[in-house]
C-alpha positions as CSV (number, residue, x, y, z in Angstrom):
1,M,72.1,68.2,51.6
2,N,68.8,70.0,51.2
3,S,69.4,70.8,47.6
4,M,69.9,67.0,46.8
5,S,66.8,65.8,48.5
6,T,64.4,68.3,46.8
7,P,64.3,66.6,43.4
8,F,63.7,63.2,45.0
9,N,60.8,64.6,47.1
10,N,59.2,66.1,43.9
11,N,59.4,62.7,42.1
12,T,57.9,60.9,45.0
13,Q,55.1,63.4,45.2
14,S,54.3,63.2,41.5
15,I,54.3,59.4,41.6
16,G,51.8,59.5,44.5
17,N,49.6,61.9,42.6
18,M,49.6,59.6,39.6
19,L,48.7,56.6,41.8
20,T,45.9,58.5,43.4
21,F,44.6,59.4,40.0
22,I,44.8,55.8,38.8
23,G,42.9,54.7,41.9
24,V,40.2,57.2,41.3
25,V,39.8,56.1,37.7
26,L,39.7,52.4,38.7
27,L,37.0,53.2,41.3
28,H,34.9,54.9,38.6
29,I,35.4,51.9,36.3
30,L,34.4,49.5,39.0
31,G,31.4,51.6,39.8
32,L,30.3,51.6,36.2
33,V,30.8,47.8,36.0
34,W,28.7,47.3,39.1
35,A,25.9,49.6,37.8
36,A,26.0,47.8,34.5
37,Q,25.6,44.4,36.3
38,Q,22.7,45.8,38.3
39,L,21.0,47.0,35.1
40,S,21.6,43.7,33.4
41,I,20.0,41.9,36.4
42,T,16.9,44.1,36.6
43,E,16.4,44.9,33.0
44,P,18.6,43.4,30.2
45,A,19.9,46.0,27.8
46,V,22.5,46.0,25.0
47,T,25.0,48.8,25.3
48,P,27.9,49.5,22.9
49,P,31.4,48.9,24.2
50,S,33.1,51.9,25.7
51,V,36.8,52.8,25.6
52,V,38.4,54.2,28.8
53,G,41.8,55.6,28.8
54,V,44.1,55.1,31.8
55,L,47.2,57.2,32.4
56,V,50.2,55.2,33.6
57,A,53.0,56.9,35.5
58,P,56.4,56.6,33.8
59,E,58.8,54.2,35.6
60,P,61.9,55.9,37.2
61,E,65.0,55.3,35.3
62,T,67.3,52.8,37.0
63,K,70.8,51.9,35.9
64,P,71.1,48.3,35.0
65,V,73.1,46.2,37.5
66,P,75.7,44.1,35.7
67,P,75.1,40.4,36.3
68,P,77.6,38.5,38.4
69,P,80.2,36.5,36.5
70,K,79.2,32.9,35.8
71,P,81.3,30.3,37.5
72,E,83.3,28.1,35.3
73,P,81.7,24.7,34.8
74,K,83.6,21.8,36.5
75,P,84.5,18.9,34.3
76,Q,82.1,16.1,35.0
77,P,83.2,12.5,34.9
78,K,82.0,10.5,32.0
79,P,79.3,8.0,33.0
80,E,80.2,4.4,32.5
81,P,78.1,2.7,30.0
82,K,75.5,0.5,31.6
83,P,75.1,-3.1,30.2
84,T,72.0,-3.4,28.2
85,P,69.8,-6.1,29.8
86,K,68.8,-8.9,27.6
87,P,65.0,-8.9,26.9
88,T,63.3,-11.8,28.6
89,P,60.8,-13.5,26.3
90,K,57.3,-12.9,27.4
91,P,55.2,-16.0,28.1
92,E,52.5,-16.5,25.5
93,P,49.1,-16.0,27.0
94,A,47.0,-19.1,27.4
95,R,44.4,-19.4,24.7
96,E,40.9,-19.7,26.0
97,V,39.0,-22.5,24.4
98,A,35.3,-21.6,24.0
99,P,33.0,-24.4,25.2
100,E,31.0,-26.0,22.5
101,P,27.4,-24.9,22.5
102,E,25.0,-27.5,23.7
103,P,22.7,-28.8,20.9
104,V,19.2,-27.3,21.2
105,P,16.6,-29.9,20.8
106,Q,14.5,-29.2,17.8
107,T,10.8,-29.5,18.3
108,A,8.5,-30.3,15.4
109,P,6.5,-27.3,14.3
110,T,2.9,-27.5,15.3
111,V,0.6,-27.5,12.3
112,P,-2.7,-25.9,13.0
113,T,-5.5,-28.4,12.4
114,P,-8.0,-27.0,9.8
115,P,-11.5,-26.3,11.1
116,A,-14.0,-29.0,10.4
117,P,-16.1,-28.2,7.4
118,P,-19.7,-27.2,8.3
119,A,-22.1,-30.0,8.1
120,Q,-23.9,-29.8,4.8
121,Q,-27.6,-30.0,4.9
122,A,-29.0,-32.8,3.0
123,T,-30.6,-31.4,-0.1
124,P,-33.7,-33.2,-1.1
125,A,-33.4,-35.0,-4.4
126,P,-35.1,-33.2,-7.2
127,E,-38.4,-34.6,-8.2
128,A,-38.6,-36.3,-11.6
129,P,-40.4,-34.1,-14.1
130,A,-43.8,-35.2,-14.9
131,P,-44.2,-36.7,-18.4
132,V,-45.4,-34.5,-21.2
133,T,-48.5,-35.6,-23.2
134,P,-48.3,-34.3,-26.8
135,P,-51.3,-32.3,-28.3
136,R,-54.0,-34.0,-30.2
137,T,-56.1,-33.1,-33.3
138,D,-58.3,-36.2,-33.6
139,A,-60.8,-35.4,-30.9
140,A,-64.4,-35.6,-32.1
141,H,-65.4,-32.3,-30.5
142,L,-62.7,-30.3,-32.4
143,N,-64.4,-30.5,-35.8
144,N,-61.3,-29.3,-37.7
145,P,-62.0,-29.1,-41.5
146,A,-59.7,-30.9,-43.8
147,P,-57.6,-28.8,-46.2
148,Q,-59.2,-28.2,-49.6
149,Y,-57.5,-29.8,-52.5
150,P,-56.7,-27.2,-55.1
151,A,-58.6,-27.8,-58.3
152,L,-55.6,-27.0,-60.5
153,S,-53.5,-29.4,-58.5
154,R,-56.2,-32.2,-59.1
155,R,-56.2,-31.6,-62.9
156,L,-52.4,-31.6,-63.0
157,G,-52.1,-34.6,-60.8
158,E,-50.1,-32.9,-58.0
159,Q,-50.0,-34.8,-54.7
160,G,-47.6,-35.0,-51.8
161,R,-47.1,-34.6,-48.0
162,V,-46.5,-31.2,-46.2
163,M,-44.8,-31.0,-42.8
164,L,-45.7,-27.9,-40.7
165,D,-44.2,-26.6,-37.4
166,V,-47.1,-25.5,-35.2
167,Y,-46.8,-23.6,-31.9
168,I,-49.8,-24.7,-29.9
169,L,-50.8,-22.4,-26.9
170,P,-52.1,-23.8,-23.6
171,D,-55.7,-22.9,-24.7
172,G,-55.3,-25.2,-27.8
173,S,-55.1,-22.3,-30.4
174,V,-52.3,-22.0,-32.9
175,G,-49.9,-19.2,-31.9
176,E,-47.4,-19.6,-34.8
177,I,-47.1,-21.8,-37.9
178,K,-44.3,-22.2,-40.4
179,L,-43.3,-24.7,-43.2
180,N,-41.0,-27.5,-42.1
181,K,-40.9,-29.6,-45.3
182,S,-42.5,-28.8,-48.6
183,S,-44.5,-31.2,-50.7
184,G,-42.8,-30.0,-53.8
185,F,-45.8,-28.1,-54.9
186,P,-46.4,-24.5,-53.6
187,R,-50.2,-24.7,-54.1
188,L,-50.4,-27.8,-51.8
189,D,-48.1,-26.2,-49.2
190,N,-50.2,-23.0,-49.1
191,A,-53.5,-25.0,-48.9
192,A,-52.1,-26.8,-45.8
193,L,-50.9,-23.6,-44.1
194,Q,-54.3,-21.9,-44.6
195,A,-56.2,-24.8,-43.2
196,V,-54.1,-25.7,-40.1
197,K,-53.6,-22.1,-38.8
198,N,-57.4,-22.1,-37.9
199,W,-57.4,-25.5,-36.2
200,K,-58.0,-26.2,-32.6
201,Y,-56.0,-28.7,-30.6
202,V,-56.1,-30.5,-27.3
203,P,-53.1,-28.8,-25.7
204,A,-50.0,-30.6,-24.5
205,K,-49.8,-31.3,-20.8
206,R,-47.1,-31.8,-18.2
207,G,-48.9,-33.9,-15.8
208,N,-52.3,-32.3,-15.6
209,K,-51.2,-28.8,-16.5
210,P,-51.6,-27.5,-20.1
211,I,-48.4,-26.1,-21.6
212,A,-47.3,-24.4,-24.8
213,F,-45.7,-26.8,-27.2
214,W,-44.1,-27.0,-30.7
215,Y,-45.8,-29.7,-32.7
216,V,-45.0,-31.2,-36.1
217,Q,-48.2,-31.5,-38.1
218,P,-48.2,-33.6,-41.2
219,V,-50.8,-32.9,-44.0
220,S,-51.1,-35.4,-47.0
221,F,-52.6,-34.6,-50.4
222,V,-53.5,-37.9,-52.2
223,L,-55.6,-38.3,-55.4
224,N,-58.0,-41.3,-55.5
225,N,-58.1,-43.2,-58.9
């Protein structure tokens, strides 16, 4: 009797030792986990994963117990076929008729009235320009000498009328002179130009104010028989 109980006691003792060892290892692991959590709370740190080996006690060998014999299935009666119910037609849902929208009265768009144009000030009518009095050469105080008749033109019988454009300044002097129409004889034209450019005029006037004025001055050369 004693010889049969000794191996069983040894197995039980070895299993107890293994369980004690496993418990110690688990406690160490839990302690390490708790310490790691405390460190992560106080000061975060990144640590590499660690591998911990755990020894597992071998399970005792047990002989398999044969399963009980299965009871024979009893024949079940066949279920009678149930009559298939005829589908009842579903009533069509009532269609909802949307009410027609009430017509919105249209209002005529308001057209902004343009601002009234500013009152134009009445501009005074321009005054009519004063009449212009042409210049004169027949005043007695002018003493303008007559053009000299060229001697050669006399012998040759040259005679005619010269038309000169004369620009008379406000003081009565000749500012510019040019030939408007020739007499047909250059000697007569030149004699007229030399004489008139030194003449004095009564200047043209607009109202009572002397003005500069372009004046057409005729000069005639005629031979007396």
